[in-house]
N, C-alpha and C positions, 0 to 999 in steps of 0.2 A: 283218327278216329272218326266215321260218319255213323251218324243214327243212320236205322233200316228198320223198320218195319213190316210185320209178313205176317201171314194168315194163315197160320197152321190148326188143321183139326178143326175148322170154323173156331180157333180162338186167334184174337188179335194179340202179336209178342211185340214187342220194339226191345235192341239190344244196342251198342256200340262197339259192335266186333274190329279188334287188330285187322290190318288190311291183308296180314300175311295169314290168319287163319282161316282152314279151311269151313265149307258149311255145314260139316258133319259136325268139328269139334263147334265151331257156334252153337249149333242146335244141343247137342252134351252136357258140352261145359257153360255155356254162358244160359241158356233157357233150361237146363235141365230135363230136355226132351233126351231118354235116354233108349228110345226105339230103332234110332239110329243107329247101329254097331260098325265100327271101326276096325276090317278084317287086316291088311296089307301095311297099312299105313302109305302108300301109295296109290290109289284109286284104284287098281287096276282086277283085283279079286269082285269087285262088285257087291263087296257085305255095305257099303256106306252110300247103297243110290237110295237117291232121295228123289221125291215122287212127286214131279210140279204139275200145275195147271199150262197145257201148252197155249192155250189163250190168256194165260196171264200175262205168261213170258212176251208173247208178240206185243202184247200192251204197252210191254215195261219200256220195250224195245223200243218202237214205234217215237218214242222223243227225242231220242239221239241221234245224234248226225255223224256215222263213220266214212271216213274223210280217203280211208284205203277201198274198203270193198263192197259194204254196207253189211246188213245184217242177213239180208235173208239166206245165206249159207249158213249162218249157226241158225235159224228157225226152220229150215230144212233137215239139218240135221237132229232137233229134236222131235222132229215130227214122225223123221226113220226112226230114233231110237223107241220113238212112245209105238210106232208099229211093230218093228220089234217084238220089245217085248209083250203085250196083246198079243202076238204070235204061239207065244212061247208056252 
């Protein structure tokens, strides 16, 4: 397990989730933040969607080197998802 620190709703939270644990389960079970809901248990229905700061993701990924394709496609996907979500 690896210690992680997240800033959630203005508060700093730290935990050590198991590698197999989903973000939704970590938020609900480990941090007792039950505002995130789990519907289908597979991430298909969207009930477990967590809104994140896209700039923070970019900064977090910037220090990592991917030897395959890089992270630009991931960042593009996050930005596209955020744009589509804001258009709803």
